[in-house]
C-alpha positions in Angstrom: -0.2 -0.5 -0.3 1.6 3.0 -0.9 1.8 5.7 1.9 -0.1 8.3 0.1 -3.3 6.8 1.0 -2.2 7.4 5.0 -1.4 10.9 4.1 -4.5 11.4 2.5 -6.6 9.8 5.4 -4.6 12.1 7.6 -5.4 15.4 5.7 -9.2 14.5 5.1 -9.6 13.8 8.5 -9.3 17.7 9.3 -12.6 17.8 7.2 -14.6 17.5 10.2 -13.3 20.6 11.0 -15.4 22.8 7.8 -18.3 20.4 8.1 -19.2 20.6 11.5 -19.2 24.6 11.2 -20.9 24.1 8.3 -23.6 21.9 9.7 -24.1 24.3 12.9 -24.2 27.4 10.5 -27.1 25.5 8.9 -29.0 24.1 11.3 -28.1 26.1 14.4 -31.2 28.9 14.2 -33.8 26.2 14.0 -35.3 23.6 15.8 -35.2 20.1 14.8 -36.5 16.6 16.1 -34.5 13.9 17.2 -34.6 12.1 14.4 -33.7 14.7 11.7 -30.5 14.8 14.1 -29.9 11.4 13.6 -30.0 12.0 10.2 -28.1 14.5 9.8 -25.0 12.8 11.7 -26.0 9.5 9.8 -25.7 11.3 6.2 -21.9 13.1 7.7 -20.8 9.4 8.3 -22.1 8.2 5.0 -20.2 11.3 3.1 -16.7 10.4 5.2 -17.2 6.8 4.2 -17.9 7.8 0.3 -14.7 10.1 0.6 -12.3 7.5 1.9 -13.9 5.0 -0.5 -13.4 7.0 -3.6 -9.8 8.3 -3.0 -8.7 5.3 -1.5 -7.0 2.8 -4.3 -9.1 -0.4 -4.4 -6.2 -2.6 -3.8 -5.9 -1.0 -0.9 -9.2 -1.8 0.5 -9.0 -5.1 -0.6 -5.9 -5.9 1.2 -7.0 -4.4 4.4 -10.8 -3.8 4.9 -10.4 -2.0 8.2 -8.3 0.7 6.7 -11.4 2.8 5.3 -13.4 2.1 8.8 -10.2 3.5 10.6 -10.3 6.6 8.1 -13.8 7.2 9.3 -13.0 6.7 12.6 -10.3 9.5 12.5 -13.0 11.7 10.7 -14.8 11.7 14.0 -12.0 11.9 16.4 -11.5 15.3 15.3 -15.1 16.0 15.7 -14.4 14.6 19.2 -11.7 17.4 19.5 -14.1 19.9 18.3 -16.5 18.8 21.0 -14.2 18.7 23.7 -13.0 22.6 23.3 -16.7 23.9 22.3 -17.6 22.5 25.8 -15.0 23.7 27.7 -15.3 26.9 25.8 -12.3 27.5 23.8 -14.1 27.9 21.0 -17.7 28.3 20.0 -20.2 27.9 17.2 -19.2 24.2 15.5 -21.1 22.1 17.4 -24.0 23.6 19.6 -26.8 22.3 17.3 -25.5 18.7 17.9 -25.1 19.1 21.6 -28.4 20.8 22.2 -30.5 18.1 20.0 -28.5 15.3 19.7 -26.3 14.1 22.4 -26.9 16.3 25.4 -24.8 14.3 27.7 -21.5 14.8 26.2 -22.1 18.1 28.4 -21.2 15.8 31.4 -17.5 16.0 32.8 -17.7 12.3 31.6 -18.6 13.2 27.8 -15.7 15.7 27.8 -13.0 13.5 29.0 -14.2 10.7 26.6 -14.4 13.6 23.6 -10.9 14.6 24.6 -9.7 10.9 24.9 -11.1 10.1 21.4 -9.8 13.3 19.9 -6.0 12.7 21.2 -5.7 9.2 22.1 -7.7 7.5 20.0 -6.7 10.1 17.2 -3.5 8.8 17.7 -4.1 5.3 17.5 -5.9 5.3 14.6 -3.1 7.6 12.7 -0.5 4.6 13.8 -2.6 1.5 12.4 -3.6 3.9 9.3 0.2 4.3 8.6 1.3 0.9 9.4 -1.5 -1.0 7.3 0.1 1.8 4.6 3.5 0.5 4.8 2.3 -3.1 5.0 3.1 -3.4 8.4 1.3 -4.8 11.3 -1.0 -2.9 13.6 -1.9 -5.8 16.2 -0.2 -4.2 19.3 -1.8 -0.9 18.9 -4.6 -2.5 17.4 -5.6 -5.0 20.2 -4.7 -1.8 22.9 -7.1 0.6 20.6 -9.3 -2.1 21.3 -9.4 -2.3 24.7 -10.0 1.4 25.0 -12.9 1.7 22.9 -14.6 -1.1 24.4 -14.8 0.0 28.1 -15.1 3.7 26.7 -18.0 2.6 25.0 -19.2 -0.5 28.2 -19.4 3.0 30.4 -20.7 5.5 28.0 -23.4 3.8 26.3 -25.5 2.2 29.5 -25.1 5.3 31.6 -26.5 7.0 28.7 -29.8 4.9 29.0 -29.7 4.6 33.2 -28.2 8.2 33.7 -30.0 11.9 34.3 -29.7 12.7 30.4 -32.2 10.8 28.7 -32.1 9.2 25.6 -31.8 10.2 22.0 -32.1 9.2 18.5 -28.6 10.0 17.6 -27.6 7.3 20.3 -27.6 5.2 17.8 -24.5 6.3 15.7 -22.6 5.1 18.7 -23.3 1.6 17.8 -20.2 1.1 15.5 -17.6 2.1 17.9 -18.9 -0.9 19.6 -19.2 -3.3 17.3 -16.0 -2.7 14.9 -13.6 -2.9 17.9 -15.1 -6.8 18.6 -14.6 -7.3 14.7 -11.2 -5.8 14.7 -10.0 -7.7 18.0 -11.9 -11.1 16.9 -9.8 -10.9 13.8 -6.4 -10.3 15.3 -6.8 -12.8 17.7 -7.2 -15.3 15.1 -4.6 -13.9 13.2 -2.2 -13.9 16.0 1.0 -16.4 16.3 2.0 -16.7 19.9 4.9 -19.6 19.4 8.3 -19.2 20.3 11.8 -21.1 19.9 12.1 -23.3 23.2 15.6 -22.2 24.0 13.8 -18.6 24.3 11.1 -19.9 26.4 13.4 -21.6 28.6 15.2 -18.0 29.5 11.8 -17.3 31.3 10.6 -20.4 32.6 11.8 -19.5 36.2 10.3 -19.3 39.8 8.3 -16.1 40.5 10.8 -15.3 43.5 13.6 -15.3 40.8 11.5 -12.9 38.8 10.6 -10.0 41.0 9.2 -7.8 38.3 6.5 -10.1 38.0 5.9 -10.5 41.7 5.4 -6.9 42.2 2.7 -7.2 39.5 1.2 -10.2 41.6 1.2 -7.9 44.5 -0.1 -5.1 42.5 -2.8 -7.0 40.8 -4.2 -8.0 44.0 -4.4 -4.7 45.7 -6.3 -3.9 42.6 -8.8 -6.7 43.2 -9.5 -5.4 46.7 -9.9 -2.0 45.0 -12.5 -3.0 42.4 -14.3 -5.0 44.9 -14.4 -2.3 47.4 -15.6 0.8 44.9 -17.8 -1.9 43.3 -19.6 -2.9 46.9 -19.7 1.0 47.4 -21.8 1.9 44.2 -24.1 -0.8 44.8 -24.9 0.7 48.4 -23.2 -2.2 50.5 -23.8 -0.9 54.4 -20.1 -1.8 55.3 -18.5 1.2 57.1 -15.4 1.2 54.7 -17.4 1.4 51.5 -19.9 4.3 52.8 -16.7 6.0 54.0 -14.8 5.9 51.1 -17.5 6.8 48.6 -18.7 9.7 50.9 -14.7 11.1 51.7 -12.2 10.0 48.9 -15.1 9.8 45.7 -17.8 11.5 45.9 -18.3 11.9 41.7 -18.8 7.9 42.6 -22.7 9.2 43.8 -22.8 11.2 40.5 -26.6 11.1 38.6 -25.0 10.6 35.6 -24.1 7.3 36.2 -20.4 7.2 34.3 -18.3 6.7 37.5 -20.7 3.8 38.7 -20.8 2.1 35.3 -17.1 2.5 35.9 -16.7 0.8 38.7 -19.0 -2.3 37.6 -17.1 -2.8 34.5 -14.0 -2.9 37.2 -16.0 -5.4 39.4 -17.4 -7.8 36.7 -14.5 -7.3 33.8 -11.4 -6.1 35.3 -11.6 -8.3 38.4 -11.6 -11.4 36.5 -8.5 -10.2 34.6 -6.8 -9.6 37.4 -7.0 -13.2 38.8 -6.2 -14.6 35.9 -3.4 -12.7 35.2 -2.0 -13.6 38.6 -2.5 -17.0 37.7 -0.5 -16.4 34.2 2.5 -14.9 36.0 2.7 -17.7 38.7 2.2 -20.5 35.9 4.2 -19.4 32.5 3.0 -20.8 29.1 -0.1 -19.0 28.5 -0.2 -17.2 25.3 -3.1 -15.0 25.8 -1.5 -13.0 28.3 0.3 -11.0 25.8 -2.8 -9.7 24.1 -5.3 -9.4 26.9 -2.3 -7.1 28.6 -2.6 -4.7 25.8 -6.6 -4.8 26.0 -6.2 -4.0 29.5 -3.6 -1.4 29.6 -6.0 0.6 26.7 -9.3 0.0 29.3 -7.3 1.1 32.1 -6.0 4.1 30.3 -9.4 5.2 28.8 -11.3 4.2 32.2 -8.3 6.2 34.6 -8.4 9.1 32.3 -11.8 9.8 32.1 -12.5 8.7 35.9 -9.8 11.4 37.2 -10.5 14.1 34.8 -14.3 13.8 35.4 -13.8 13.7 39.1 -11.9 17.5 39.0 -13.8 19.0 35.9 -15.8 22.3 36.5 -19.0 20.9 34.8 -19.1 18.1 37.9 -20.9 19.9 41.0 -18.5 20.9 43.2 -19.9 18.4 46.5 -19.3 15.5 44.0 -15.4 16.8 42.9 -12.7 15.5 45.0 -12.0 17.2 48.3 -9.3 19.4 48.8 -7.8 18.0 52.0 -4.3 16.5 51.3 -4.6 13.5 52.9 -7.5 12.5 51.3 -6.3 13.7 47.3 -3.1 11.6 48.1 -5.2 8.8 49.0 -7.6 9.5 45.9 -4.3 10.5 43.7 -2.5 7.1 44.8 -5.3 4.8 44.1 -5.9 5.9 40.7 -2.5 6.8 39.6 -1.5 3.1 39.7 -4.6 2.0 38.4 -3.4 4.0 35.2 0.1 3.5 34.9 0.7 0.0 36.4 -0.8 -1.4 33.6 1.1 -0.2 31.1 3.8 -1.2 32.6 2.5 -4.7 32.6 1.6 -4.5 29.2 5.1 -3.3 28.4 6.9 -6.0 30.1 4.5 -9.0 28.2 5.4 -7.3 24.8 8.8 -6.5 25.3 9.5 -10.4 27.0 6.9 -12.4 25.5 8.8 -15.6 26.4 7.1 -16.3 29.9 4.0 -16.3 28.1 4.0 -18.1 24.8 4.1 -21.5 24.0 7.1 -22.9 23.8 7.9 -25.4 20.4 11.6 -26.4 18.5 13.2 -24.3 16.0 11.5 -26.1 13.1 8.2 -26.2 14.6 8.2 -22.2 15.0 9.5 -21.7 11.6 6.7 -23.8 9.5 4.1 -21.9 12.1 5.5 -19.0 11.2 5.0 -19.5 7.4 1.7 -20.5 7.9 0.8 -17.5 10.0 1.9 -15.4 7.3 0.4 -17.5 4.6 -2.9 -17.3 6.4 -2.5 -13.1 7.0 -2.1 -12.7 3.3 -4.8 -15.0 2.1 -7.4 -13.1 4.6 
């Protein structure tokens, strides 16, 4: 694939700026029904799809069908940046119409933070994947990280919009592709991943946990994270234990926000992150589990998106003052110690798994690895 395809995708994403401004000028002065806003949003996405299809070479589309999808998502990521800047008062006159009649729940603190994350972090990931595909390289590592970030974002955002105080609009349906596509890409990436390495290389990492102090640190962290997940999960479920009531009242009052985003995030930690923590402890204690590398990337992406949104919303001016993090130094130390560790340590764990995969991949002799690698390459070409 020529690099010009990636360059065109990058440049075309900035068309979102004049498009949002033009649509806002056309419709801002008149009231519109929710269904009309849905049609306008769908039309904008359709135009982005058509533009990508027309100006991307057919061989590019055939070789990697997700290339066009990533181009459209990059376009909408720039729209996310525009929305976030307008919500914070940096710019105006771009998305007033859509925020009023389309997705008013984006005007929450959580909505502002996920727009920033989509416009900065997701946009960077998409550009990296587009560039990798343009140069006929693998985007597996970045792709799995993106999958984790997108899935966590949608698992919190979509149910909270239904359950929270903002109500449901027809434009809510525009979020469905952002949940479906990451699952499709992740499933495809899991099927195409080759997780075998030479036996001599694997033996270098087949050591007792007591001889692997870094992995021992990660186990201790995962045990502590499990306790925190249970504590915060029980707290938002209105557990009557004193420790849960004190935690939600004094340390993270944002979890009581009627927008429900904080509560849904804690439920995701309890029902999705917690099983991963326990499985990863097992994977670190008993080497040879090939799923560790990919799932560490998914978890790192999900944790980054979750914690940036949660920390930011807990401090943002759109959150009512009584629900923000209290200003007492000792409370802020506890808050940032817990949430910063939940943000940073998963990144270190993913880096460890990617950089030294010998502990987690299946060990085979050299001939079998060569044959498996050739079969993997042929499978990718066929796909």
